[in-house]
NUVEXMAR-459962 format. One record per residue (C-alpha): x, y negated, z; residue in one letter. Coordinates in steps of 0.2 Angstrom, whole numbers, padded with zeros to 4 digits, always signed. Layout:
BEGIN
XYZA ...
***
This chain:
BEGIN
-0234+1194+0244M -0233+1197+0229T -0245+1190+0222S -0238+1173+0227S -0223+1174+0218W -0230+1180+0205L -0242+1164+0205L -0224+1153+0206L -0216+1162+0191A -0232+1161+0182F -0230+1139+0187A -0216+1137+0184V -0216+1146+0167W -0231+1135+0161V -0225+1120+0168G -0207+1123+0155L -0218+1126+0140W -0230+1112+0143T -0214+1099+0147L -0206+1107+0131V -0222+1102+0123S -0216+1083+0127F -0199+1084+0126K -0193+1096+0113P -0175+1099+0113P -0166+1095+0095F -0151+1103+0099R -0143+1117+0097P -0152+1123+0083P -0156+1141+0093V -0164+1132+0106L -0172+1118+0096M -0182+1133+0084A -0186+1142+0102V -0194+1126+0107G -0201+1122+0091F -0212+1138+0094F -0217+1135+0112A -0219+1115+0109A -0231+1119+0094W -0242+1133+0100S -0244+1123+0117T -0250+1107+0108T -0259+1115+0095E -0267+1128+0106L -0270+1116+0121A -0287+1119+0124P -0285+1139+0125W -0268+1137+0136H -0279+1127+0147L -0294+1142+0148V -0283+1157+0151W -0271+1150+0162Q -0283+1142+0171I -0292+1163+0173A -0274+1171+0175V -0274+1160+0192V -0289+1162+0198V -0287+1182+0198V -0268+1178+0205L -0278+1169+0220I -0292+1180+0221V -0276+1195+0224F -0272+1185+0240G -0255+1174+0231A -0262+1160+0244L -0258+1169+0257H -0240+1163+0257S -0229+1145+0254W -0223+1154+0234P -0242+1152+0230G -0246+1134+0237W -0227+1128+0231V -0235+1134+0213A -0251+1123+0214L -0245+1105+0212P -0236+1112+0198I -0247+1121+0192L -0259+1105+0193A -0245+1094+0185A -0246+1108+0168A -0264+1106+0166W -0266+1087+0168I -0250+1088+0153G -0261+1100+0142L -0276+1088+0144A -0264+1073+0139A -0262+1084+0125S -0280+1089+0119V -0284+1067+0124K -0269+1061+0112G -0275+1074+0098A -0294+1067+0098V -0285+1051+0092Q -0279+1058+0079T -0294+1052+0068D -0288+1034+0073R -0274+1033+0070E -0279+1038+0050F -0293+1028+0048T -0280+1014+0054D -0266+1017+0041A -0279+1016+0030L -0284+1002+0034R -0269+0993+0036A -0264+0998+0019D -0277+0999+0007L -0286+0983+0019G -0301+0981+0029P -0314+0986+0015N -0307+1001+0009W -0321+1012+0014D -0333+1000+0005A -0337+1012-0009A -0335+1029+0002L -0350+1037+0008D -0352+1032+0027P -0355+1049+0034A -0340+1054+0028L -0330+1044+0041E -0342+1048+0054R -0339+1066+0051A -0320+1063+0054G -0325+1057+0074R -0331+1072+0078H -0321+1088+0083V -0330+1107+0076N -0327+1114+0093W -0332+1130+0084A -0320+1130+0073R -0305+1126+0088V -0312+1140+0097A -0308+1151+0081L -0292+1144+0075P -0287+1158+0062F -0305+1156+0056W -0308+1148+0039F -0321+1153+0027R -0334+1140+0023R -0349+1145+0016R -0350+1146-0003G -0329+1146-0004V -0323+1158-0016Q -0304+1164-0019R -0297+1168-0038V -0283+1177-0030A -0265+1181-0040N -0267+1173-0057I -0251+1172-0066Q -0247+1155-0069Y -0229+1160-0083V -0236+1166-0097E -0228+1181-0101G -0218+1184-0083D -0224+1198-0069A -0214+1191-0056L -0225+1192-0038R -0219+1175-0038R -0227+1165-0052H -0244+1168-0047R -0258+1157-0039L -0273+1158-0031D -0288+1146-0034V -0301+1140-0020Y -0319+1132-0027R -0337+1134-0020H -0349+1145-0031K -0360+1129-0037D -0344+1119-0041V -0347+1106-0053R -0335+1106-0070A -0322+1093-0070G -0319+1093-0051A -0305+1086-0045P -0289+1098-0041V -0277+1100-0025L -0262+1105-0029M -0256+1115-0010Q -0236+1118-0011I -0233+1129+0004H -0219+1129+0015G -0205+1138+0024G -0187+1131+0022G -0186+1136+0002W -0183+1155+0010I -0200+1160+0017I -0219+1160+0018S -0232+1164+0004N -0248+1155-0003K -0263+1162+0011H -0250+1157+0025Q -0253+1138+0024Q -0265+1124+0019G -0280+1133+0023Q -0290+1122+0034P -0287+1111+0022L -0291+1119+0004M -0308+1127+0013H -0315+1109+0019H -0311+1101+0002V -0317+1115-0007A -0335+1116+0002A -0333+1098-0004R -0332+1099-0022G -0314+1099-0026W -0305+1114-0034V -0289+1119-0023C -0275+1129-0032V -0261+1137-0018A -0246+1142-0030I -0232+1152-0024N -0214+1151-0030Y -0197+1158-0030R -0188+1159-0013L -0170+1157-0009S -0158+1165-0007P -0161+1174-0023R -0167+1159-0031A -0155+1144-0034T -0164+1126-0032W -0170+1119-0043P -0179+1135-0046D -0192+1132-0031Q -0197+1112-0041L -0194+1122-0059V -0210+1132-0053D -0221+1119-0045C -0219+1111-0062K -0224+1125-0071R -0237+1128-0060A -0244+1111-0064L -0240+1115-0081A -0254+1130-0080W -0268+1119-0071I -0267+1106-0085R -0268+1120-0099E -0284+1134-0088H -0289+1124-0073I -0306+1119-0085A -0309+1136-0084E -0312+1137-0065Y -0322+1121-0065G -0305+1109-0061G -0302+1091-0072D -0284+1095-0077P -0282+1077-0078N -0286+1075-0059F -0273+1083-0049V -0267+1077-0031V -0253+1088-0025V -0252+1090-0007T -0240+1103+0005G -0231+1101+0021G -0211+1106+0026S -0202+1110+0011A -0221+1111+0003G -0221+1091+0007G -0203+1088+0001H -0208+1096-0015L -0224+1088-0017T -0215+1074-0014T -0202+1078-0030M -0215+1082-0039M -0223+1065-0037G -0210+1054-0040L -0199+1065-0054T -0216+1066-0066A -0211+1071-0084N -0192+1072-0082D -0187+1085-0095P -0172+1092-0082K -0182+1101-0070W -0194+1106-0086Q -0182+1118-0095P -0191+1125-0108G -0207+1118-0104F -0200+1098-0108E -0217+1089-0114T -0229+1096-0102A -0237+1084-0090D -0230+1083-0074T -0239+1068-0067A -0251+1069-0052V -0264+1056-0045D -0258+1055-0028G -0246+1066-0016M -0248+1069+0002I -0233+1078+0010P -0234+1082+0028L -0220+1083+0037Y -0209+1083+0022G -0190+1084+0021V -0185+1069+0011Y -0165+1067+0012D -0153+1083+0009W -0137+1070+0009T -0139+1067+0031G -0137+1051+0027T -0152+1045+0035V -0151+1055+0052T -0139+1068+0062T -0152+1074+0071R -0156+1093+0070G -0146+1091+0053D -0133+1104+0057S -0147+1118+0057G -0155+1109+0039L -0137+1108+0030R -0134+1125+0036D -0147+1132+0027I -0147+1121+0011L -0128+1127+0009E -0127+1141+0012R -0146+1148+0004Y -0153+1136-0007I -0140+1126-0015V -0127+1137-0013K -0112+1122-0013H -0107+1113+0001T -0111+1094+0002R -0093+1090+0000G -0093+1102-0018E -0109+1096-0027A -0113+1079-0018P -0123+1076-0033E -0135+1090-0030L -0141+1083-0014F -0143+1067-0018R -0152+1071-0033D -0164+1084-0022A -0168+1071-0012S -0186+1061-0011P -0176+1046-0004M -0167+1043-0019F -0180+1045-0033H -0192+1031-0027V -0198+1021-0040R -0209+1006-0045P -0224+1018-0054D -0224+1031-0039A -0241+1041-0038P -0253+1032-0024P -0246+1042-0009A -0251+1049+0010L -0237+1054+0021I -0240+1061+0037V -0229+1065+0051H -0227+1069+0069G -0216+1060+0080D -0211+1073+0090L -0206+1084+0076D -0189+1095+0077T -0187+1102+0062L -0190+1088+0049A -0187+1074+0062P -0197+1060+0060V -0184+1046+0055E -0182+1056+0040M -0201+1049+0034A -0199+1032+0041R -0185+1028+0032T -0193+1036+0015F -0207+1026+0017V -0201+1009+0019E -0188+1015+0003K -0203+1020-0006L -0214+1005-0001R -0203+0994-0005A -0204+0998-0023V -0221+1005-0026S -0236+0996-0034R -0246+1009-0028E -0254+1012-0008P -0241+1021+0003V -0250+1027+0019I -0240+1032+0033Y -0247+1040+0047V -0237+1045+0063E -0246+1057+0073L -0241+1053+0093K -0236+1070+0101G -0238+1081+0086A -0226+1092+0080H -0220+1100+0064H -0235+1110+0057A -0246+1103+0067F -0260+1108+0053E -0258+1124+0050V -0272+1132+0061F -0288+1125+0066N -0285+1115+0081S -0290+1098+0088V -0275+1088+0079R -0279+1099+0063T -0299+1093+0062M -0296+1077+0062H -0280+1076+0052A -0291+1085+0039I -0305+1072+0039A -0291+1059+0038G -0285+1068+0022I -0302+1069+0014D -0304+1050+0017L -0288+1048+0004F -0296+1060-0008L -0312+1051-0007A -0304+1034-0010W -0293+1041-0024L -0311+1049-0031I -0318+1030-0026S -0304+1019-0034A -0305+1030-0049A -0323+1028-0053R -0318+1010-0052A -0305+1008-0064S -0314+1020-0077A -0330+1006-0077S -0317+0994-0080S -0310+1001-0097S -0322+1003-0110P -0329+1022-0114G -0324+1027-0098A -0334+1036-0084G -0327+1050-0075V -0309+1049-0063P -0298+1057-0076S -0286+1049-0089R -0288+1035-0097N -0285+1037-0118D -0268+1030-0118A -0264+1042-0102G -0263+1030-0090A -0268+1037-0074S -0287+1033-0069A -0283+1026-0051V -0269+1017-0056T -0272+1013-0073G -0256+1022-0078R -0247+1037-0080R -0230+1040-0086P -0229+1049-0102T -0210+1051-0102A -0200+1050-0090Y -0185+1037-0085T -0172+1034-0072E -0179+1022-0060P 
***
């Protein structure tokens, strides 16, 4: 009898977690946070959940869970939960199509004509060995040079970065700069972006993962200033590690997505570069993942109460009413500009921490003015932080991002070949982006 009730309790618990993965709560903030962790782990680890849940059910049945009615009541609940988990896996498998459809829609039907066909074919297949080891990120030949100080004469631990590169990297490799998230308050350079950085480093990129000062000790815009300082370090030193200082793409998730977009949209603005105003802080592409694009609360109120409290109490340390200009100035939504770099913006439609309405509105505003491609991929069934560890969706998302990076390189080569004397994907003599043919040397208001 005990095993029957245990099976029923287990079925109800499993069913609730699966239900939350499809219908996450957006209020109140505490329930939203708990619901996020339940939904996120259930969705991205769905194959694992199926395996261990079936194992538990088999054990309980062996111990007599079906000898009384609670056990039989549990069975249809479990069946519904497992159908939901299977649907999550099926949805994640479609991620490669979501990326390729978005790339085709925004870049044209022949967008991949100059790319290696094997690259796109590889994105259609899931590396199940990596899915089975969700926290094993290492790739053969990829090395990490850790804890490099990027502010001269400064010993702050938050002013350090890691360089990921293949042991056989060629000089002049393109550079990917990774900015971690964590609500501008927590996290570290080695805790996020690992699957992506190891993947592209294995393919010949040099990756730079940075730390930056965190609130509440730091006050906005300290976080953005540090990101720009790290980029200035890349310009000066990354050639020592095999990277091209003139070809840098920036990426990050959540708060890192916010900072990624601010990096792309405020290039060379001296206001954000105190003491290094002349440093070139433009980038050749930006890839924000599940970012926060509006601090003013004017785009959506869903889930805004928790964000507003964090921003006012810990980050800006003023209320919106006291300093509305600070919140507006910190919002990528209000920095859209014609000379924005090419963008790949990725967001999950079930994100409760950074509601998808923000991403949709930001994309609409950026597309209305930008001269460069703005590619938007909205992942069905995806939550916040969907690519932190190896999962089916992560594998496909990385492949999709890899395709975008390959397109950037292809466009850079095409632009370079059309310029006399140019032959590499880096800036031309006038300081223009090789991808787009332009690079702002001085900031002007959009």
